[in-house]
C-alpha positions in Angstrom: 56.3 57.9 58.9 52.5 58.0 58.1 51.4 55.5 55.5 48.8 56.0 52.7 45.3 54.5 53.0 46.3 51.9 50.4 49.3 50.9 52.4 47.2 50.7 55.6 44.6 48.6 53.7 47.3 46.2 52.5 48.8 45.9 56.0 45.4 45.4 57.6 44.6 42.7 54.9 47.9 40.9 55.9 46.9 41.0 59.6 43.4 39.7 58.8 44.9 36.9 56.7 47.3 35.8 59.4 44.5 35.8 62.1 41.7 34.2 60.0 43.1 32.7 56.9 41.0 34.9 54.7 42.5 35.8 51.3 44.0 39.3 51.5 42.0 40.2 48.3 38.7 39.7 50.2 39.6 42.5 52.7 38.1 45.5 50.8 37.3 49.0 52.1 33.5 48.5 52.2 33.5 45.1 53.9 32.1 44.7 57.3 34.3 42.8 59.8 31.5 40.8 61.3 28.9 40.5 58.4 31.1 40.2 55.3 34.4 38.8 56.7 32.8 36.8 59.6 35.4 37.9 62.1 34.4 37.2 65.7 35.2 39.5 68.7 38.2 37.5 69.9 39.8 37.6 66.4 38.9 41.3 66.1 40.8 42.1 69.3 43.8 40.2 68.1 43.6 42.1 64.8 43.4 45.4 66.7 46.5 44.5 68.9 48.5 43.5 65.8 47.4 46.7 63.9 48.5 48.8 66.9 51.9 47.2 66.7 52.2 47.3 62.9 51.1 50.9 62.5 52.4 52.4 65.7 49.0 53.7 66.9 46.8 53.2 69.9 43.2 52.0 69.3 41.3 52.4 72.7 38.7 49.8 73.5 36.1 52.5 73.3 37.0 53.0 69.6 37.1 49.4 68.6 33.3 49.1 68.8 33.1 51.9 66.1 35.3 50.0 63.7 32.6 48.2 61.8 34.1 48.2 58.3 37.5 47.9 56.9 37.2 51.6 55.8 36.4 52.6 59.4 39.7 50.9 60.6 41.8 52.4 57.7 40.4 55.9 58.4 41.0 55.6 62.1 44.6 54.3 61.7 45.3 57.0 59.1 44.1 59.7 61.4 45.9 58.3 64.4 49.2 58.3 62.6 49.2 62.0 62.0 
């Protein structure tokens, strides 16, 4: 069952929290993974793998580089679920 953008955001925030220790409230739609949340490439790959499992989607490596903000990731996951 497809989830709403809000549900995806909340799930993604939990994944980021588990990987980085960042407060889930700091994971907001307009935040950049690297600039605002200071997530390195290794952590980002772990987040992607965990998001694939949690949301039942596939995020190809070629798409990961386009996921610069939390909004990018939420939009991608939302579209991939349909």
